[in-house]
C-alpha positions, 0 to 999 in steps of 0.5 A: 886746620892750621896747627895754631888753630888746633893748639888754640882749641886745646888751650881753650879746653885746658882753661875750661878744664882748669876752671872745672877742676877748681870748682870741683876742689871747692865742692870737695873741700865743702863736703870735707868740712861738712863731714867733719861737722865744721860747715855746711854742704856745698850749695846747690849753686856751687854744684850747678857751677861744677856741672856747667863748667865740667860740661863746657870743658867736655864740649871743648875737648870734643871740639878739639879732638874732632878738629884734630881727627879732621886734620889728617896726618897731624898730631894733636898738640898734647 
């Protein structure tokens, strides 16, 4: 696998991870407001979105690491 292809796989993971982290921050903020008595707990939809985004990020990382492992003698572009 070409280094640029491997880089794209890691870039895809970084994008998915960033989206998951943002959604996780939204859940955390909602819980903080709820615990302070200033709002509702995070919706089921938001919690589902976090699970879906986190799963996508994990799957993309697995794909990138598998491809890197198959690229003998090449270092993953962290």
